[in-house]
mmCIF file as gemmi writes it, N, C-alpha and C atoms, coordinates in Angstrom:
data_model
loop_
_atom_site.group_PDB
_atom_site.id
_atom_site.type_symbol
_atom_site.label_atom_id
_atom_site.label_alt_id
_atom_site.label_comp_id
_atom_site.label_asym_id
_atom_site.label_entity_id
_atom_site.label_seq_id
_atom_site.pdbx_PDB_ins_code
_atom_site.Cartn_x
_atom_site.Cartn_y
_atom_site.Cartn_z
_atom_site.occupancy
_atom_site.B_iso_or_equiv
_atom_site.pdbx_formal_charge
_atom_site.auth_seq_id
_atom_site.auth_asym_id
_atom_site.pdbx_PDB_model_num
ATOM 1 N N . MET Axp A 1 ? 1.506 96.578 -45.535 1 0 ? 1 A 1
ATOM 2 C CA . MET Axp A 1 ? 0.626 97.695 -45.233 1 0 ? 1 A 1
ATOM 3 C C . MET Axp A 1 ? -0.639 97.546 -46.075 1 0 ? 1 A 1
ATOM 4 N N . SER Axp A 2 ? -1.777 97.572 -45.429 1 0 ? 2 A 1
ATOM 5 C CA . SER Axp A 2 ? -3.033 97.512 -46.174 1 0 ? 2 A 1
ATOM 6 C C . SER Axp A 2 ? -3.305 98.872 -46.793 1 0 ? 2 A 1
ATOM 7 N N . THR Axp A 3 ? -4.132 98.867 -47.814 1 0 ? 3 A 1
ATOM 8 C CA . THR Axp A 3 ? -4.428 100.122 -48.495 1 0 ? 3 A 1
ATOM 9 C C . THR Axp A 3 ? -5.858 100.545 -48.214 1 0 ? 3 A 1
ATOM 10 N N . HIS Axp A 4 ? -5.984 101.758 -47.733 1 0 ? 4 A 1
ATOM 11 C CA . HIS Axp A 4 ? -7.281 102.384 -47.515 1 0 ? 4 A 1
ATOM 12 C C . HIS Axp A 4 ? -7.366 103.551 -48.484 1 0 ? 4 A 1
ATOM 13 N N . PRO Axp A 5 ? -8.551 103.871 -48.955 1 0 ? 5 A 1
ATOM 14 C CA . PRO Axp A 5 ? -8.665 104.962 -49.923 1 0 ? 5 A 1
ATOM 15 C C . PRO Axp A 5 ? -8.312 106.321 -49.319 1 0 ? 5 A 1
ATOM 16 N N . VAL Axp A 6 ? -7.569 107.107 -50.088 1 0 ? 6 A 1
ATOM 17 C CA . VAL Axp A 6 ? -7.258 108.487 -49.708 1 0 ? 6 A 1
ATOM 18 C C . VAL Axp A 6 ? -7.96 109.388 -50.707 1 0 ? 6 A 1
ATOM 19 N N . HIS Axp A 7 ? -8.708 110.327 -50.171 1 0 ? 7 A 1
ATOM 20 C CA . HIS Axp A 7 ? -9.503 111.241 -50.987 1 0 ? 7 A 1
ATOM 21 C C . HIS Axp A 7 ? -9.015 112.662 -50.752 1 0 ? 7 A 1
ATOM 22 N N . ASP Axp A 8 ? -8.87 113.423 -51.818 1 0 ? 8 A 1
ATOM 23 C CA . ASP Axp A 8 ? -8.542 114.837 -51.705 1 0 ? 8 A 1
ATOM 24 C C . ASP Axp A 8 ? -9.852 115.603 -51.558 1 0 ? 8 A 1
ATOM 25 N N . ASN Axp A 9 ? -10.16 115.984 -50.341 1 0 ? 9 A 1
ATOM 26 C CA . ASN Axp A 9 ? -11.361 116.759 -50.054 1 0 ? 9 A 1
ATOM 27 C C . ASN Axp A 9 ? -11.014 118.227 -50.299 1 0 ? 9 A 1
ATOM 28 N N . THR Axp A 10 ? -11.151 118.654 -51.537 1 0 ? 10 A 1
ATOM 29 C CA . THR Axp A 10 ? -10.726 120.005 -51.91 1 0 ? 10 A 1
ATOM 30 C C . THR Axp A 10 ? -11.532 121.091 -51.2 1 0 ? 10 A 1
ATOM 31 N N . ALA Axp A 11 ? -12.789 120.818 -50.893 1 0 ? 11 A 1
ATOM 32 C CA . ALA Axp A 11 ? -13.61 121.814 -50.197 1 0 ? 11 A 1
ATOM 33 C C . ALA Axp A 11 ? -13.071 122.083 -48.795 1 0 ? 11 A 1
ATOM 34 N N . ALA Axp A 12 ? -12.548 121.05 -48.132 1 0 ? 12 A 1
ATOM 35 C CA . ALA Axp A 12 ? -12.01 121.195 -46.779 1 0 ? 12 A 1
ATOM 36 C C . ALA Axp A 12 ? -10.489 121.392 -46.779 1 0 ? 12 A 1
ATOM 37 N N . HIS Axp A 13 ? -9.869 121.342 -47.956 1 0 ? 13 A 1
ATOM 38 C CA . HIS Axp A 13 ? -8.411 121.481 -48.088 1 0 ? 13 A 1
ATOM 39 C C . HIS Axp A 13 ? -7.676 120.451 -47.248 1 0 ? 13 A 1
ATOM 40 N N . ARG Axp A 14 ? -8.044 119.188 -47.457 1 0 ? 14 A 1
ATOM 41 C CA . ARG Axp A 14 ? -7.347 118.133 -46.741 1 0 ? 14 A 1
ATOM 42 C C . ARG Axp A 14 ? -7.448 116.806 -47.488 1 0 ? 14 A 1
ATOM 43 N N . PHE Axp A 15 ? -6.397 116.016 -47.351 1 0 ? 15 A 1
ATOM 44 C CA . PHE Axp A 15 ? -6.397 114.647 -47.827 1 0 ? 15 A 1
ATOM 45 C C . PHE Axp A 15 ? -6.909 113.789 -46.682 1 0 ? 15 A 1
ATOM 46 N N . GLU Axp A 16 ? -7.81 112.862 -46.997 1 0 ? 16 A 1
ATOM 47 C CA . GLU Axp A 16 ? -8.44 112.04 -45.96 1 0 ? 16 A 1
ATOM 48 C C . GLU Axp A 16 ? -8.258 110.566 -46.266 1 0 ? 16 A 1
ATOM 49 N N . LEU Axp A 17 ? -7.783 109.827 -45.28 1 0 ? 17 A 1
ATOM 50 C CA . LEU Axp A 17 ? -7.699 108.373 -45.363 1 0 ? 17 A 1
ATOM 51 C C . LEU Axp A 17 ? -8.857 107.83 -44.546 1 0 ? 17 A 1
ATOM 52 N N . ARG Axp A 18 ? -9.651 106.981 -45.173 1 0 ? 18 A 1
ATOM 53 C CA . ARG Axp A 18 ? -10.841 106.455 -44.503 1 0 ? 18 A 1
ATOM 54 C C . ARG Axp A 18 ? -10.669 104.983 -44.148 1 0 ? 18 A 1
ATOM 55 N N . VAL Axp A 19 ? -11.164 104.639 -42.982 1 0 ? 19 A 1
ATOM 56 C CA . VAL Axp A 19 ? -11.226 103.255 -42.517 1 0 ? 19 A 1
ATOM 57 C C . VAL Axp A 19 ? -12.67 103.011 -42.109 1 0 ? 19 A 1
ATOM 58 N N . ASP Axp A 20 ? -13.278 102.015 -42.698 1 0 ? 20 A 1
ATOM 59 C CA . ASP Axp A 20 ? -14.686 101.687 -42.412 1 0 ? 20 A 1
ATOM 60 C C . ASP Axp A 20 ? -15.59 102.906 -42.6 1 0 ? 20 A 1
ATOM 61 N N . GLY Axp A 21 ? -15.293 103.707 -43.614 1 0 ? 21 A 1
ATOM 62 C CA . GLY Axp A 21 ? -16.139 104.845 -43.971 1 0 ? 21 A 1
ATOM 63 C C . GLY Axp A 21 ? -15.895 106.122 -43.191 1 0 ? 21 A 1
ATOM 64 N N . ALA Axp A 22 ? -15.064 106.065 -42.169 1 0 ? 22 A 1
ATOM 65 C CA . ALA Axp A 22 ? -14.807 107.251 -41.348 1 0 ? 22 A 1
ATOM 66 C C . ALA Axp A 22 ? -13.38 107.749 -41.58 1 0 ? 22 A 1
ATOM 67 N N . VAL Axp A 23 ? -13.17 109.05 -41.439 1 0 ? 23 A 1
ATOM 68 C CA . VAL Axp A 23 ? -11.83 109.62 -41.59 1 0 ? 23 A 1
ATOM 69 C C . VAL Axp A 23 ? -10.965 109.145 -40.427 1 0 ? 23 A 1
ATOM 70 N N . ALA Axp A 24 ? -9.907 108.416 -40.759 1 0 ? 24 A 1
ATOM 71 C CA . ALA Axp A 24 ? -9 107.881 -39.75 1 0 ? 24 A 1
ATOM 72 C C . ALA Axp A 24 ? -7.716 108.7 -39.639 1 0 ? 24 A 1
ATOM 73 N N . ALA Axp A 25 ? -7.315 109.31 -40.755 1 0 ? 25 A 1
ATOM 74 C CA . ALA Axp A 25 ? -6.126 110.164 -40.766 1 0 ? 25 A 1
ATOM 75 C C . ALA Axp A 25 ? -6.358 111.244 -41.811 1 0 ? 25 A 1
ATOM 76 N N . LEU Axp A 26 ? -5.769 112.411 -41.575 1 0 ? 26 A 1
ATOM 77 C CA . LEU Axp A 26 ? -5.945 113.5 -42.525 1 0 ? 26 A 1
ATOM 78 C C . LEU Axp A 26 ? -4.711 114.382 -42.544 1 0 ? 26 A 1
ATOM 79 N N . ALA Axp A 27 ? -4.545 115.067 -43.655 1 0 ? 27 A 1
ATOM 80 C CA . ALA Axp A 27 ? -3.462 116.029 -43.826 1 0 ? 27 A 1
ATOM 81 C C . ALA Axp A 27 ? -4.073 117.293 -44.413 1 0 ? 27 A 1
ATOM 82 N N . THR Axp A 28 ? -4.04 118.369 -43.644 1 0 ? 28 A 1
ATOM 83 C CA . THR Axp A 28 ? -4.582 119.639 -44.138 1 0 ? 28 A 1
ATOM 84 C C . THR Axp A 28 ? -3.526 120.337 -44.987 1 0 ? 28 A 1
ATOM 85 N N . TYR Axp A 29 ? -3.999 121.136 -45.941 1 0 ? 29 A 1
ATOM 86 C CA . TYR Axp A 29 ? -3.076 121.827 -46.831 1 0 ? 29 A 1
ATOM 87 C C . TYR Axp A 29 ? -3.659 123.147 -47.299 1 0 ? 29 A 1
ATOM 88 N N . ARG Axp A 30 ? -2.785 123.946 -47.885 1 0 ? 30 A 1
ATOM 89 C CA . ARG Axp A 30 ? -3.186 125.15 -48.609 1 0 ? 30 A 1
ATOM 90 C C . ARG Axp A 30 ? -2.383 125.152 -49.891 1 0 ? 30 A 1
ATOM 91 N N . MET Axp A 31 ? -2.865 125.855 -50.859 1 0 ? 31 A 1
ATOM 92 C CA . MET Axp A 31 ? -2.173 125.934 -52.147 1 0 ? 31 A 1
ATOM 93 C C . MET Axp A 31 ? -1.251 127.151 -52.146 1 0 ? 31 A 1
ATOM 94 N N . ARG Axp A 32 ? -0.097 126.999 -52.759 1 0 ? 32 A 1
ATOM 95 C CA . ARG Axp A 32 ? 0.84 128.103 -53.006 1 0 ? 32 A 1
ATOM 96 C C . ARG Axp A 32 ? 1.172 128.018 -54.487 1 0 ? 32 A 1
ATOM 97 N N . GLY Axp A 33 ? 0.387 128.714 -55.274 1 0 ? 33 A 1
ATOM 98 C CA . GLY Axp A 33 ? 0.484 128.543 -56.72 1 0 ? 33 A 1
ATOM 99 C C . GLY Axp A 33 ? 0.031 127.131 -57.057 1 0 ? 33 A 1
ATOM 100 N N . ALA Axp A 34 ? 0.863 126.384 -57.747 1 0 ? 34 A 1
ATOM 101 C CA . ALA Axp A 34 ? 0.548 124.988 -58.077 1 0 ? 34 A 1
ATOM 102 C C . ALA Axp A 34 ? 1.045 124.017 -57.01 1 0 ? 34 A 1
ATOM 103 N N . ASP Axp A 35 ? 1.827 124.519 -56.038 1 0 ? 35 A 1
ATOM 104 C CA . ASP Axp A 35 ? 2.385 123.659 -54.995 1 0 ? 35 A 1
ATOM 105 C C . ASP Axp A 35 ? 1.388 123.451 -53.853 1 0 ? 35 A 1
ATOM 106 N N . VAL Axp A 36 ? 1.453 122.283 -53.246 1 0 ? 36 A 1
ATOM 107 C CA . VAL Axp A 36 ? 0.598 121.932 -52.12 1 0 ? 36 A 1
ATOM 108 C C . VAL Axp A 36 ? 1.426 122.05 -50.839 1 0 ? 36 A 1
ATOM 109 N N . VAL Axp A 37 ? 1.031 122.952 -49.957 1 0 ? 37 A 1
ATOM 110 C CA . VAL Axp A 37 ? 1.715 123.138 -48.681 1 0 ? 37 A 1
ATOM 111 C C . VAL Axp A 37 ? 0.962 122.313 -47.635 1 0 ? 37 A 1
ATOM 112 N N . VAL Axp A 38 ? 1.568 121.216 -47.205 1 0 ? 38 A 1
ATOM 113 C CA . VAL Axp A 38 ? 0.937 120.374 -46.179 1 0 ? 38 A 1
ATOM 114 C C . VAL Axp A 38 ? 1.24 120.986 -44.824 1 0 ? 38 A 1
ATOM 115 N N . LEU Axp A 39 ? 0.174 121.332 -44.101 1 0 ? 39 A 1
ATOM 116 C CA . LEU Axp A 39 ? 0.284 122.089 -42.858 1 0 ? 39 A 1
ATOM 117 C C . LEU Axp A 39 ? 0.255 121.217 -41.607 1 0 ? 39 A 1
ATOM 118 N N . HIS Axp A 40 ? -0.538 120.174 -41.626 1 0 ? 40 A 1
ATOM 119 C CA . HIS Axp A 40 ? -0.781 119.406 -40.4 1 0 ? 40 A 1
ATOM 120 C C . HIS Axp A 40 ? -1.283 118.011 -40.762 1 0 ? 40 A 1
ATOM 121 N N . THR Axp A 41 ? -0.819 117.026 -40.026 1 0 ? 41 A 1
ATOM 122 C CA . THR Axp A 41 ? -1.29 115.645 -40.192 1 0 ? 41 A 1
ATOM 123 C C . THR Axp A 41 ? -1.765 115.154 -38.835 1 0 ? 41 A 1
ATOM 124 N N . GLU Axp A 42 ? -2.881 114.443 -38.851 1 0 ? 42 A 1
ATOM 125 C CA . GLU Axp A 42 ? -3.349 113.838 -37.601 1 0 ? 42 A 1
ATOM 126 C C . GLU Axp A 42 ? -4.024 112.507 -37.884 1 0 ? 42 A 1
ATOM 127 N N . THR Axp A 43 ? -3.98 111.66 -36.872 1 0 ? 43 A 1
ATOM 128 C CA . THR Axp A 43 ? -4.611 110.342 -36.931 1 0 ? 43 A 1
ATOM 129 C C . THR Axp A 43 ? -5.568 110.233 -35.757 1 0 ? 43 A 1
ATOM 130 N N . ASP Axp A 44 ? -6.703 109.611 -35.994 1 0 ? 44 A 1
ATOM 131 C CA . ASP Axp A 44 ? -7.66 109.353 -34.913 1 0 ? 44 A 1
ATOM 132 C C . ASP Axp A 44 ? -6.905 108.625 -33.797 1 0 ? 44 A 1
ATOM 133 N N . PRO Axp A 45 ? -6.932 109.164 -32.569 1 0 ? 45 A 1
ATOM 134 C CA . PRO Axp A 45 ? -6.171 108.55 -31.47 1 0 ? 45 A 1
ATOM 135 C C . PRO Axp A 45 ? -6.474 107.063 -31.261 1 0 ? 45 A 1
ATOM 136 N N . ARG Axp A 46 ? -7.686 106.65 -31.557 1 0 ? 46 A 1
ATOM 137 C CA . ARG Axp A 46 ? -8.057 105.245 -31.366 1 0 ? 46 A 1
ATOM 138 C C . ARG Axp A 46 ? -7.401 104.326 -32.385 1 0 ? 46 A 1
ATOM 139 N N . LEU Axp A 47 ? -6.88 104.917 -33.477 1 0 ? 47 A 1
ATOM 140 C CA . LEU Axp A 47 ? -6.315 104.122 -34.569 1 0 ? 47 A 1
ATOM 141 C C . LEU Axp A 47 ? -4.811 104.307 -34.739 1 0 ? 47 A 1
ATOM 142 N N . ARG Axp A 48 ? -4.184 104.999 -33.814 1 0 ? 48 A 1
ATOM 143 C CA . ARG Axp A 48 ? -2.744 105.226 -33.908 1 0 ? 48 A 1
ATOM 144 C C . ARG Axp A 48 ? -1.976 103.914 -33.769 1 0 ? 48 A 1
ATOM 145 N N . GLY Axp A 49 ? -0.782 103.901 -34.341 1 0 ? 49 A 1
ATOM 146 C CA . GLY Axp A 49 ? 0.066 102.712 -34.248 1 0 ? 49 A 1
ATOM 147 C C . GLY Axp A 49 ? -0.196 101.684 -35.336 1 0 ? 49 A 1
ATOM 148 N N . ARG Axp A 50 ? -1.038 102.007 -36.301 1 0 ? 50 A 1
ATOM 149 C CA . ARG Axp A 50 ? -1.378 101.068 -37.375 1 0 ? 50 A 1
ATOM 150 C C . ARG Axp A 50 ? -0.743 101.458 -38.714 1 0 ? 50 A 1
ATOM 151 N N . GLY Axp A 51 ? 0.069 102.518 -38.706 1 0 ? 51 A 1
ATOM 152 C CA . GLY Axp A 51 ? 0.73 102.947 -39.931 1 0 ? 51 A 1
ATOM 153 C C . GLY Axp A 51 ? -0.145 103.758 -40.865 1 0 ? 51 A 1
ATOM 154 N N . LEU Axp A 52 ? -1.267 104.248 -40.366 1 0 ? 52 A 1
ATOM 155 C CA . LEU Axp A 52 ? -2.198 104.973 -41.219 1 0 ? 52 A 1
ATOM 156 C C . LEU Axp A 52 ? -1.646 106.314 -41.698 1 0 ? 52 A 1
ATOM 157 N N . ALA Axp A 53 ? -0.904 107.014 -40.854 1 0 ? 53 A 1
ATOM 158 C CA . ALA Axp A 53 ? -0.338 108.299 -41.276 1 0 ? 53 A 1
ATOM 159 C C . ALA Axp A 53 ? 0.681 108.086 -42.395 1 0 ? 53 A 1
ATOM 160 N N . GLY Axp A 54 ? 1.477 107.038 -42.285 1 0 ? 54 A 1
ATOM 161 C CA . GLY Axp A 54 ? 2.425 106.723 -43.352 1 0 ? 54 A 1
ATOM 162 C C . GLY Axp A 54 ? 1.723 106.346 -44.643 1 0 ? 54 A 1
ATOM 163 N N . GLU Axp A 55 ? 0.652 105.602 -44.51 1 0 ? 55 A 1
ATOM 164 C CA . GLU Axp A 55 ? -0.148 105.235 -45.686 1 0 ? 55 A 1
ATOM 165 C C . GLU Axp A 55 ? -0.767 106.481 -46.323 1 0 ? 55 A 1
ATOM 166 N N . LEU Axp A 56 ? -1.261 107.387 -45.481 1 0 ? 56 A 1
ATOM 167 C CA . LEU Axp A 56 ? -1.802 108.659 -45.969 1 0 ? 56 A 1
ATOM 168 C C . LEU Axp A 56 ? -0.724 109.441 -46.718 1 0 ? 56 A 1
ATOM 169 N N . ALA Axp A 57 ? 0.462 109.545 -46.136 1 0 ? 57 A 1
ATOM 170 C CA . ALA Axp A 57 ? 1.551 110.286 -46.775 1 0 ? 57 A 1
ATOM 171 C C . ALA Axp A 57 ? 1.911 109.675 -48.122 1 0 ? 57 A 1
ATOM 172 N N . GLU Axp A 58 ? 2.068 108.371 -48.162 1 0 ? 58 A 1
ATOM 173 C CA . GLU Axp A 58 ? 2.463 107.702 -49.405 1 0 ? 58 A 1
ATOM 174 C C . GLU Axp A 58 ? 1.422 107.918 -50.505 1 0 ? 58 A 1
ATOM 175 N N . GLN Axp A 59 ? 0.176 107.715 -50.179 1 0 ? 59 A 1
ATOM 176 C CA . GLN Axp A 59 ? -0.87 107.895 -51.192 1 0 ? 59 A 1
ATOM 177 C C . GLN Axp A 59 ? -1.023 109.353 -51.608 1 0 ? 59 A 1
ATOM 178 N N . THR Axp A 60 ? -0.855 110.267 -50.667 1 0 ? 60 A 1
ATOM 179 C CA . THR Axp A 60 ? -0.912 111.693 -50.998 1 0 ? 60 A 1
ATOM 180 C C . THR Axp A 60 ? 0.2 112.039 -51.979 1 0 ? 60 A 1
ATOM 181 N N . LEU Axp A 61 ? 1.407 111.572 -51.701 1 0 ? 61 A 1
ATOM 182 C CA . LEU Axp A 61 ? 2.533 111.862 -52.588 1 0 ? 61 A 1
ATOM 183 C C . LEU Axp A 61 ? 2.331 111.243 -53.969 1 0 ? 61 A 1
ATOM 184 N N . ARG Axp A 62 ? 1.77 110.066 -54.018 1 0 ? 62 A 1
ATOM 185 C CA . ARG Axp A 62 ? 1.488 109.446 -55.317 1 0 ? 62 A 1
ATOM 186 C C . ARG Axp A 62 ? 0.46 110.253 -56.107 1 0 ? 62 A 1
ATOM 187 N N . GLN Axp A 63 ? -0.553 110.766 -55.41 1 0 ? 63 A 1
ATOM 188 C CA . GLN Axp A 63 ? -1.555 111.591 -56.092 1 0 ? 63 A 1
ATOM 189 C C . GLN Axp A 63 ? -0.928 112.879 -56.623 1 0 ? 63 A 1
ATOM 190 N N . LEU Axp A 64 ? -0.073 113.502 -55.815 1 0 ? 64 A 1
ATOM 191 C CA . LEU Axp A 64 ? 0.576 114.729 -56.257 1 0 ? 64 A 1
ATOM 192 C C . LEU Axp A 64 ? 1.471 114.457 -57.464 1 0 ? 64 A 1
ATOM 193 N N . ARG Axp A 65 ? 2.192 113.35 -57.44 1 0 ? 65 A 1
ATOM 194 C CA . ARG Axp A 65 ? 3.047 112.982 -58.573 1 0 ? 65 A 1
ATOM 195 C C . ARG Axp A 65 ? 2.204 112.798 -59.834 1 0 ? 65 A 1
ATOM 196 N N . ALA Axp A 66 ? 1.092 112.107 -59.711 1 0 ? 66 A 1
ATOM 197 C CA . ALA Axp A 66 ? 0.224 111.848 -60.865 1 0 ? 66 A 1
ATOM 198 C C . ALA Axp A 66 ? -0.334 113.15 -61.447 1 0 ? 66 A 1
ATOM 199 N N . ARG Axp A 67 ? -0.527 114.155 -60.604 1 0 ? 67 A 1
ATOM 200 C CA . ARG Axp A 67 ? -1.06 115.445 -61.049 1 0 ? 67 A 1
ATOM 201 C C . ARG Axp A 67 ? 0.019 116.407 -61.528 1 0 ? 67 A 1
ATOM 202 N N . GLY Axp A 68 ? 1.276 116.034 -61.322 1 0 ? 68 A 1
ATOM 203 C CA . GLY Axp A 68 ? 2.368 116.918 -61.689 1 0 ? 68 A 1
ATOM 204 C C . GLY Axp A 68 ? 2.567 118.058 -60.705 1 0 ? 68 A 1
ATOM 205 N N . GLN Axp A 69 ? 2.136 117.853 -59.462 1 0 ? 69 A 1
ATOM 206 C CA . GLN Axp A 69 ? 2.277 118.888 -58.437 1 0 ? 69 A 1
ATOM 207 C C . GLN Axp A 69 ? 3.461 118.571 -57.537 1 0 ? 69 A 1
ATOM 208 N N . ARG Axp A 70 ? 3.887 119.6 -56.807 1 0 ? 70 A 1
ATOM 209 C CA . ARG Axp A 70 ? 4.961 119.431 -55.838 1 0 ? 70 A 1
ATOM 210 C C . ARG Axp A 70 ? 4.446 119.779 -54.445 1 0 ? 70 A 1
ATOM 211 N N . ILE Axp A 71 ? 5.225 119.388 -53.438 1 0 ? 71 A 1
ATOM 212 C CA . ILE Axp A 71 ? 4.813 119.557 -52.052 1 0 ? 71 A 1
ATOM 213 C C . ILE Axp A 71 ? 5.784 120.459 -51.309 1 0 ? 71 A 1
ATOM 214 N N . VAL Axp A 72 ? 5.228 121.228 -50.392 1 0 ? 72 A 1
ATOM 215 C CA . VAL Axp A 72 ? 6.002 121.985 -49.412 1 0 ? 72 A 1
ATOM 216 C C . VAL Axp A 72 ? 5.644 121.359 -48.067 1 0 ? 72 A 1
ATOM 217 N N . PRO Axp A 73 ? 6.545 120.596 -47.465 1 0 ? 73 A 1
ATOM 218 C CA . PRO Axp A 73 ? 6.222 119.879 -46.228 1 0 ? 73 A 1
ATOM 219 C C . PRO Axp A 73 ? 6.366 120.758 -44.979 1 0 ? 73 A 1
ATOM 220 N N . ALA Axp A 74 ? 5.389 121.63 -44.733 1 0 ? 74 A 1
ATOM 221 C CA . ALA Axp A 74 ? 5.402 122.467 -43.538 1 0 ? 74 A 1
ATOM 222 C C . ALA Axp A 74 ? 5.074 121.658 -42.286 1 0 ? 74 A 1
ATOM 223 N N . CYS Axp A 75 ? 4.459 120.531 -42.464 1 0 ? 75 A 1
ATOM 224 C CA . CYS Axp A 75 ? 4.099 119.629 -41.367 1 0 ? 75 A 1
ATOM 225 C C . CYS Axp A 75 ? 5.316 118.781 -40.992 1 0 ? 75 A 1
ATOM 226 N N . PRO Axp A 76 ? 5.671 118.717 -39.713 1 0 ? 76 A 1
ATOM 227 C CA . PRO Axp A 76 ? 6.828 117.91 -39.302 1 0 ? 76 A 1
ATOM 228 C C . PRO Axp A 76 ? 6.724 116.438 -39.709 1 0 ? 76 A 1
ATOM 229 N N . PHE Axp A 77 ? 5.525 115.872 -39.665 1 0 ? 77 A 1
ATOM 230 C CA . PHE Axp A 77 ? 5.379 114.467 -40.046 1 0 ? 77 A 1
ATOM 231 C C . PHE Axp A 77 ? 5.731 114.263 -41.511 1 0 ? 77 A 1
ATOM 232 N N . PHE Axp A 78 ? 5.183 115.114 -42.388 1 0 ? 78 A 1
ATOM 233 C CA . PHE Axp A 78 ? 5.476 114.974 -43.816 1 0 ? 78 A 1
ATOM 234 C C . PHE Axp A 78 ? 6.952 115.251 -44.096 1 0 ? 78 A 1
ATOM 235 N N . ALA Axp A 79 ? 7.543 116.21 -43.405 1 0 ? 79 A 1
ATOM 236 C CA . ALA Axp A 79 ? 8.966 116.494 -43.595 1 0 ? 79 A 1
ATOM 237 C C . ALA Axp A 79 ? 9.797 115.267 -43.232 1 0 ? 79 A 1
ATOM 238 N N . ARG Axp A 80 ? 9.481 114.622 -42.118 1 0 ? 80 A 1
ATOM 239 C CA . ARG Axp A 80 ? 10.196 113.416 -41.693 1 0 ? 80 A 1
ATOM 240 C C . ARG Axp A 80 ? 9.951 112.273 -42.671 1 0 ? 80 A 1
ATOM 241 N N . TYR Axp A 81 ? 8.705 112.115 -43.118 1 0 ? 81 A 1
ATOM 242 C CA . TYR Axp A 81 ? 8.383 111.048 -44.065 1 0 ? 81 A 1
ATOM 243 C C . TYR Axp A 81 ? 9.195 111.217 -45.35 1 0 ? 81 A 1
ATOM 244 N N . LEU Axp A 82 ? 9.261 112.434 -45.841 1 0 ? 82 A 1
ATOM 245 C CA . LEU Axp A 82 ? 10.031 112.695 -47.056 1 0 ? 82 A 1
ATOM 246 C C . LEU Axp A 82 ? 11.52 112.452 -46.844 1 0 ? 82 A 1
ATOM 247 N N . ALA Axp A 83 ? 12.043 112.795 -45.683 1 0 ? 83 A 1
ATOM 248 C CA . ALA Axp A 83 ? 13.457 112.545 -45.388 1 0 ? 83 A 1
ATOM 249 C C . ALA Axp A 83 ? 13.753 111.05 -45.35 1 0 ? 83 A 1
ATOM 250 N N . GLU Axp A 84 ? 12.784 110.268 -44.888 1 0 ? 84 A 1
ATOM 251 C CA . GLU Axp A 84 ? 12.954 108.814 -44.79 1 0 ? 84 A 1
ATOM 252 C C . GLU Axp A 84 ? 12.637 108.08 -46.089 1 0 ? 84 A 1
ATOM 253 N N . HIS Axp A 85 ? 12.064 108.784 -47.065 1 0 ? 85 A 1
ATOM 254 C CA . HIS Axp A 85 ? 11.685 108.18 -48.342 1 0 ? 85 A 1
ATOM 255 C C . HIS Axp A 85 ? 12.24 109.036 -49.488 1 0 ? 85 A 1
ATOM 256 N N . PRO Axp A 86 ? 13.544 108.93 -49.734 1 0 ? 86 A 1
ATOM 257 C CA . PRO Axp A 86 ? 14.186 109.777 -50.741 1 0 ? 86 A 1
ATOM 258 C C . PRO Axp A 86 ? 13.667 109.563 -52.161 1 0 ? 86 A 1
ATOM 259 N N . GLU Axp A 87 ? 12.935 108.497 -52.392 1 0 ? 87 A 1
ATOM 260 C CA . GLU Axp A 87 ? 12.351 108.277 -53.725 1 0 ? 87 A 1
ATOM 261 C C . GLU Axp A 87 ? 11.34 109.364 -54.091 1 0 ? 87 A 1
ATOM 262 N N . HIS Axp A 88 ? 10.917 110.14 -53.101 1 0 ? 88 A 1
ATOM 263 C CA . HIS Axp A 88 ? 9.966 111.231 -53.356 1 0 ? 88 A 1
ATOM 264 C C . HIS Axp A 88 ? 10.62 112.609 -53.326 1 0 ? 88 A 1
ATOM 265 N N . ALA Axp A 89 ? 11.937 112.656 -53.235 1 0 ? 89 A 1
ATOM 266 C CA . ALA Axp A 89 ? 12.648 113.945 -53.097 1 0 ? 89 A 1
ATOM 267 C C . ALA Axp A 89 ? 12.348 114.897 -54.242 1 0 ? 89 A 1
ATOM 268 N N . ASP Axp A 90 ? 12.099 114.358 -55.425 1 0 ? 90 A 1
ATOM 269 C CA . ASP Axp A 90 ? 11.824 115.216 -56.587 1 0 ? 90 A 1
ATOM 270 C C . ASP Axp A 90 ? 10.498 115.959 -56.483 1 0 ? 90 A 1
ATOM 271 N N . LEU Axp A 91 ? 9.641 115.56 -55.547 1 0 ? 91 A 1
ATOM 272 C CA . LEU Axp A 91 ? 8.347 116.216 -55.374 1 0 ? 91 A 1
ATOM 273 C C . LEU Axp A 91 ? 8.423 117.445 -54.477 1 0 ? 91 A 1
ATOM 274 N N . VAL Axp A 92 ? 9.526 117.617 -53.779 1 0 ? 92 A 1
ATOM 275 C CA . VAL Axp A 92 ? 9.637 118.715 -52.818 1 0 ? 92 A 1
ATOM 276 C C . VAL Axp A 92 ? 9.937 120.018 -53.564 1 0 ? 92 A 1
ATOM 277 N N . ALA Axp A 93 ? 9.07 121.002 -53.35 1 0 ? 93 A 1
ATOM 278 C CA . ALA Axp A 93 ? 9.25 122.329 -53.94 1 0 ? 93 A 1
ATOM 279 C C . ALA Axp A 93 ? 10.303 123.087 -53.136 1 0 ? 93 A 1
ATOM 280 N N . HIS Axp A 94 ? 11.095 123.856 -53.822 1 0 ? 94 A 1
ATOM 281 C CA . HIS Axp A 94 ? 12.159 124.625 -53.132 1 0 ? 94 A 1
ATOM 282 C C . HIS Axp A 94 ? 11.887 126.1 -53.254 1 0 ? 94 A 1
């Protein structure tokens, strides 16, 4: 899997994965105290099938871990990603 930069666009409340300078995948969120509630994930339809959403999820989770934050996976994609990657189970807020 290639690595594209993921940026936390706090003004827009979304994590953004960029390809060639444009947002290729994003995950919108809201804060619940210190926890990050991921609401929705989407990938540019022209770029689907390249693993970008998974790359976005992985980098987002790494950023949250580095900040000492936890996630509430309200988004079905993030919930499935977390179920398939138990190494991140400790990040899930209960």
